[in-house]
C-alpha positions in Angstrom: 51.1 102.0 121.6 53.7 102.7 119.0 52.8 102.1 115.4 55.4 100.7 113.0 56.9 103.3 110.6 55.4 103.6 107.2 56.7 105.4 104.1 54.4 108.5 104.5 54.8 112.0 105.8 52.3 114.1 107.6 51.8 117.6 106.1 49.9 120.1 108.1 48.1 123.1 106.6 46.1 125.9 108.1 42.4 125.1 108.2 41.6 128.5 106.7 44.0 128.0 103.8 43.1 124.8 101.9 44.9 126.1 98.8 48.2 125.1 100.4 47.2 121.4 100.2 46.5 120.0 96.8 44.5 117.1 98.1 42.2 119.4 100.1 41.6 121.4 96.9 40.7 118.3 95.0 38.4 117.0 97.7 36.7 120.4 98.1 36.2 120.7 94.4 34.6 117.2 94.2 32.4 118.0 97.2 31.1 121.1 95.5 30.5 119.2 92.2 28.5 116.6 94.1 26.5 119.3 95.9 25.7 121.0 92.6 24.5 117.8 91.0 22.3 116.9 94.0 20.9 120.4 94.4 19.6 120.4 90.8 16.7 118.4 92.2 14.4 119.6 94.9 16.4 118.6 97.9 17.3 120.9 100.8 21.0 121.6 101.0 21.2 119.9 104.4 20.0 116.7 102.9 22.3 117.2 99.9 25.3 117.7 102.1 24.8 114.4 103.9 24.4 112.6 100.6 27.5 114.2 99.1 29.5 113.3 102.2 28.4 109.7 101.9 29.2 109.6 98.2 32.7 111.0 98.7 33.4 108.6 101.6 32.3 105.5 99.6 33.9 106.5 96.2 36.8 104.2 95.3 40.1 106.1 94.9 42.2 105.2 91.9 45.5 105.2 93.8 44.5 102.9 96.7 41.7 101.0 95.0 39.7 101.5 98.2 37.2 104.1 99.4 38.0 106.4 102.4 35.4 104.5 104.4 37.2 101.2 103.7 40.5 102.7 104.7 39.2 103.9 108.1 37.0 100.9 109.0 
């Protein structure tokens, strides 16, 4: 199935080098901020990671007006 063309470009970066991709840097920074906030309580980091992932996936992005979860599903 061919998808219609859209005005976007795919940019690939090495998985071990997120500094090459500005969006990855921003996402990683936000994830670390969320983890730090959650870990100030008495949660295990494994529980905090799941909560931080949920928060990032449901946070509305200012550019699209939608959350990543809404864009995928």
